[in-house]
C-alpha positions as CSV (number, residue, x, y, z in Angstrom):
1,X,-18.1,-14.8,13.9
2,X,-17.5,-11.2,12.9
3,X,-18.2,-10.0,9.5
4,X,-15.2,-8.5,7.6
5,X,-15.4,-6.5,4.4
6,X,-12.4,-6.2,2.1
7,X,-12.6,-2.9,0.0
8,X,-10.0,-3.0,-2.8
9,X,-9.8,-6.6,-4.1
10,X,-6.4,-6.6,-5.7
11,X,-3.1,-8.5,-5.2
12,X,-2.7,-7.8,-1.4
13,X,-6.4,-8.7,-0.8
14,X,-5.8,-12.1,-2.4
15,X,-2.8,-12.6,-0.1
16,X,-4.7,-11.7,2.8
17,X,-7.8,-13.7,2.3
18,X,-6.5,-17.1,3.4
19,X,-5.4,-15.7,6.7
20,X,-8.9,-14.5,7.4
21,X,-10.9,-17.5,6.5
22,X,-12.1,-19.3,9.5
23,X,-11.7,-16.3,11.7
24,X,-14.1,-14.0,9.9
25,X,-17.1,-14.1,7.6
26,X,-15.5,-12.4,4.7
27,X,-17.2,-10.2,2.1
28,X,-15.4,-8.9,-0.8
29,X,-16.3,-5.7,-2.7
30,X,-15.7,-6.2,-6.4
31,X,-16.3,-3.7,-9.2
32,X,-16.6,-6.3,-11.9
33,X,-19.5,-8.8,-11.8
34,X,-17.4,-11.3,-13.6
35,X,-15.1,-11.4,-10.5
36,X,-17.9,-12.7,-8.2
37,X,-17.2,-16.4,-9.1
38,X,-13.5,-16.0,-8.5
39,X,-13.9,-14.6,-5.0
40,X,-16.7,-17.0,-4.1
41,X,-14.3,-19.9,-5.1
42,X,-11.7,-18.4,-2.7
43,X,-14.1,-18.5,0.1
44,X,-15.3,-14.9,0.3
45,X,-18.9,-13.6,-0.4
46,X,-18.6,-11.1,-3.2
47,X,-20.5,-7.9,-3.2
48,X,-20.7,-5.9,-6.4
49,X,-20.3,-2.2,-5.8
50,X,-18.1,0.6,-7.0
51,X,-16.5,3.4,-4.9
52,X,-16.9,5.7,-8.0
53,X,-20.6,5.2,-8.1
54,X,-22.1,6.2,-4.7
55,X,-25.6,4.8,-5.5
56,X,-24.0,1.3,-5.6
57,X,-22.8,1.5,-1.9
58,X,-26.1,1.3,-0.1
59,X,-25.5,-2.2,0.9
60,X,-22.4,-1.4,2.9
61,X,-24.3,0.3,5.7
62,X,-24.1,-1.9,8.8
63,X,-22.8,-4.8,6.7
64,X,-19.5,-5.5,8.5
65,X,-17.8,-5.3,11.9
66,X,-14.4,-4.9,10.4
67,X,-13.3,-3.1,7.2
68,X,-10.0,-3.6,5.4
69,X,-9.6,-0.5,3.1
70,X,-7.1,-1.4,0.4
71,X,-8.6,0.7,-2.4
72,X,-6.3,3.5,-3.9
73,X,-7.6,7.0,-4.5
74,X,-8.9,8.0,-7.8
75,X,-7.1,10.6,-9.9
76,X,-9.9,13.2,-9.5
77,X,-7.7,16.3,-9.6
78,X,-7.9,19.2,-7.3
79,X,-11.0,20.9,-5.9
80,X,-11.8,24.5,-6.9
81,X,-9.8,25.5,-3.7
82,X,-6.8,23.5,-4.9
83,X,-7.1,20.6,-2.3
84,X,-6.5,17.1,-3.2
85,X,-9.2,14.8,-1.9
86,X,-9.7,11.0,-1.8
87,X,-13.4,10.9,-3.1
88,X,-13.4,7.0,-2.8
89,X,-12.6,7.1,1.0
90,X,-15.2,9.9,1.5
91,X,-17.8,7.9,-0.3
92,X,-17.0,4.7,1.6
93,X,-17.2,6.5,5.0
94,X,-20.4,8.2,4.0
95,X,-22.0,4.8,3.0
96,X,-20.8,3.3,6.4
97,X,-22.2,6.2,8.3
98,X,-25.8,5.4,7.1
99,X,-25.8,2.3,9.1
100,X,-27.4,1.8,12.6
101,X,-23.8,1.4,13.9
102,X,-20.4,2.1,12.7
103,X,-17.8,-0.7,12.1
104,X,-15.7,-1.6,15.2
105,X,-12.5,-1.6,13.3
106,X,-10.9,-0.2,10.1
107,X,-7.4,-1.0,8.8
108,X,-6.3,1.2,5.8
109,X,-3.3,0.9,3.7
110,X,-1.9,4.2,3.0
111,X,1.4,5.1,1.5
112,X,4.9,6.1,2.8
113,X,4.8,9.0,0.2
114,X,2.8,11.0,2.8
115,X,6.1,11.9,4.4
116,X,7.4,13.6,1.3
117,X,11.1,14.2,0.8
118,X,13.3,13.9,3.8
119,X,16.7,14.1,2.0
120,X,17.6,10.6,3.0
121,X,16.9,11.1,6.8
122,X,15.8,8.1,9.0
123,X,12.2,8.8,10.0
124,X,9.5,7.1,12.2
125,X,5.8,7.6,12.6
126,X,6.3,10.6,14.9
127,X,7.2,12.7,11.7
128,X,4.3,14.7,10.6
129,X,3.1,14.0,7.0
130,X,4.6,16.5,4.5
131,X,3.3,15.3,1.0
132,X,4.7,16.8,-2.1
133,X,2.8,14.9,-4.9
134,X,-0.9,14.9,-5.7
135,X,-1.3,11.2,-5.2
136,X,0.3,11.4,-1.6
137,X,-1.9,14.5,-0.8
138,X,-5.0,12.3,-1.6
139,X,-3.7,9.6,0.9
140,X,-3.3,12.3,3.5
141,X,-6.8,13.3,2.8
142,X,-8.0,9.6,3.4
143,X,-5.9,9.4,6.6
144,X,-7.5,12.6,7.9
145,X,-11.1,11.3,7.2
146,X,-10.4,8.0,8.7
147,X,-9.0,9.6,11.8
148,X,-12.1,11.7,12.2
149,X,-14.0,8.5,12.3
150,X,-11.5,7.1,14.8
151,X,-12.6,10.0,17.1
152,X,-16.1,8.4,17.1
153,X,-15.0,5.2,18.7
154,X,-13.9,3.2,15.6
155,X,-10.5,1.6,15.9
156,X,-8.6,3.0,13.0
157,X,-5.2,1.7,12.0
158,X,-3.2,3.1,9.3
159,X,-0.4,1.1,7.5
160,X,2.0,3.3,5.6
161,X,3.3,1.0,2.8
162,X,6.4,1.8,0.6
163,X,7.3,0.1,-2.7
164,X,5.6,-3.3,-2.7
165,X,7.4,-6.1,-4.5
166,X,7.0,-9.8,-5.1
167,X,8.0,-12.4,-7.7
168,X,5.4,-11.0,-10.0
169,X,6.0,-7.4,-9.0
170,X,9.7,-6.8,-9.9
171,X,11.1,-4.3,-12.4
172,X,12.0,-6.9,-15.0
173,X,10.5,-5.1,-17.9
174,X,11.9,-1.9,-16.9
175,X,15.4,-3.4,-16.9
176,X,14.8,-5.1,-20.2
177,X,13.8,-1.8,-21.7
178,X,17.0,-0.2,-20.3
179,X,15.2,2.5,-18.5
180,X,17.7,4.7,-16.7
181,X,18.3,5.1,-13.0
182,X,20.1,7.9,-11.2
183,X,23.8,7.7,-10.7
184,X,24.7,6.9,-6.9
185,X,25.6,10.4,-5.8
186,X,22.3,11.8,-7.1
187,X,20.2,8.6,-6.2
188,X,17.4,8.6,-3.6
189,X,16.8,6.0,-0.8
190,X,13.8,3.8,-1.5
191,X,11.8,1.7,0.9
192,X,10.3,-1.7,0.4
193,X,8.0,-4.4,1.7
194,X,7.3,-7.8,0.2
195,X,3.6,-8.4,-0.7
196,X,3.4,-11.4,1.6
197,X,4.8,-9.4,4.5
198,X,2.4,-6.6,3.9
199,X,-0.5,-9.1,4.0
200,X,0.9,-10.5,7.3
201,X,1.1,-7.0,8.8
202,X,-2.4,-6.1,7.7
203,X,-3.6,-9.2,9.7
204,X,-1.4,-8.2,12.6
205,X,-3.2,-4.8,12.5
206,X,-6.4,-6.4,12.9
207,X,-5.3,-8.0,16.2
208,X,-2.9,-5.4,17.6
209,X,-3.3,-2.1,15.8
210,X,-3.9,0.8,18.1
211,X,-6.7,3.3,17.6
212,X,-5.8,6.3,15.3
213,X,-2.3,5.2,15.0
214,X,-0.1,4.9,12.0
215,X,2.6,2.1,11.3
216,X,5.4,2.1,8.8
217,X,4.9,-1.2,7.0
218,X,8.5,-1.4,5.8
219,X,11.3,-3.9,5.9
220,X,14.8,-3.5,7.4
221,X,16.6,-2.5,4.1
222,X,18.4,0.7,3.6
223,X,18.9,0.8,-0.1
224,X,18.9,3.4,-2.9
225,X,16.7,3.0,-5.9
226,X,19.4,2.1,-8.4
227,X,20.9,-0.4,-6.0
228,X,17.4,-2.2,-5.8
229,X,17.4,-2.3,-9.7
230,X,21.0,-3.7,-9.6
231,X,20.0,-6.5,-7.2
232,X,17.2,-7.5,-9.5
233,X,19.3,-7.3,-12.6
234,X,22.1,-9.3,-11.1
235,X,19.9,-12.0,-9.8
236,X,18.0,-12.5,-13.0
237,X,21.0,-12.2,-15.3
238,X,19.8,-8.9,-16.9
239,X,22.0,-5.8,-17.8
240,X,22.0,-3.2,-15.0
241,X,20.1,0.0,-15.7
242,X,22.1,2.7,-17.3
243,X,22.7,5.6,-14.9
244,X,22.0,9.4,-15.4
245,X,22.9,12.5,-13.6
246,X,19.9,14.2,-12.0
247,X,20.4,17.0,-14.6
248,X,20.3,14.4,-17.5
249,X,17.3,12.7,-15.9
250,X,15.3,15.9,-15.7
251,X,16.0,16.3,-19.5
252,X,15.2,12.8,-20.6
253,X,12.6,11.1,-18.3
254,X,9.0,11.8,-18.1
255,X,7.5,13.7,-15.1
256,X,5.8,10.8,-13.5
257,X,9.1,8.8,-13.4
258,X,10.9,11.7,-12.2
259,X,8.5,12.1,-9.3
260,X,9.6,8.8,-7.9
261,X,13.2,10.0,-8.0
262,X,12.5,13.2,-6.2
263,X,11.9,11.9,-2.6
264,X,14.5,10.3,-0.5
265,X,13.9,8.8,3.0
266,X,14.7,5.8,5.2
267,X,11.8,4.6,7.1
268,X,12.1,3.0,10.6
269,X,10.0,0.0,11.5
270,X,10.4,-0.4,15.2
271,X,6.7,0.3,15.9
272,X,5.5,-2.8,13.9
273,X,8.0,-5.0,15.7
274,X,7.2,-3.7,19.2
275,X,3.5,-3.4,18.9
276,X,2.5,-6.0,16.3
277,X,5.3,-8.4,17.4
278,X,6.0,-8.7,13.7
279,X,8.7,-11.0,12.3
280,X,9.2,-10.4,8.6
281,X,9.5,-13.2,6.3
282,X,11.7,-11.1,4.0
283,X,13.5,-8.6,6.2
284,X,15.7,-7.4,3.4
285,X,15.0,-6.9,-0.3
286,X,17.9,-9.2,-1.0
287,X,15.9,-12.0,0.8
288,X,12.7,-11.3,-1.2
289,X,14.5,-11.1,-4.5
290,X,16.3,-14.5,-3.9
291,X,12.9,-16.1,-3.0
292,X,11.4,-14.5,-6.2
293,X,14.2,-16.2,-8.3
294,X,13.5,-19.5,-6.6
295,X,9.8,-19.2,-7.2
296,X,10.1,-18.4,-10.8
297,X,12.5,-21.3,-11.4
298,X,10.2,-23.7,-9.6
299,X,7.2,-22.5,-11.6
300,X,9.1,-23.0,-14.8
């Protein structure tokens, strides 16, 4: 049985783990020692290490045949030359390179933000990255470093994920705070994937992902950001978000929030359907939001 290491043990890792048990001997890299018992109970073998502490990573060398890299970059800031680097990915790859052999396969969850602003155009994976934010530049750096490893024989598959949502990952509090959205004529297209579908696609990448190839891990929806907020508000009986012009938003909203309103693109997902044979459980955000409403009511 192959050994698989999960790096980045958050929500998506928790959703992926049940799909892996019985197929792999699963190790989970955890930063907090108190998390060891939780992951052991779930069926994984916890390994305490921290991508921000290189000396803690010595046990990773030669440990696993397969790596699921789900860890986000740290906010390190630019180098003296103005570059944005993902130091966590660089440290992970340096640790893996110390082993007698490299992993056979790495699946990395990146972000669709690497495409930058496309003014609402429909784009597929053949479009070259054109990141405009620091966090997207760090993701591009991670992709480049992984592709270099792919040139050494490791099968590296990159999933570019957009906004991830689920029953416990909806903008409920944002709507309750009445945080504004852009009016329709100024609004941007946003892209989405349900967390369960992203977990499924990650496992599909383990089986069918091609080497040094990127995949848009996105559903079939074409919806603007404000429209997404309206769907959630209407389903959960909340007031719709107030709308602002772009000029008003630039005067009233913080820079981080504005950054999410500055890029518009519609991602195409034919590649996951053709090469992964993927069938999404929630092909549209309407489906996922309706399921989230049902899930919340059942849990109550």
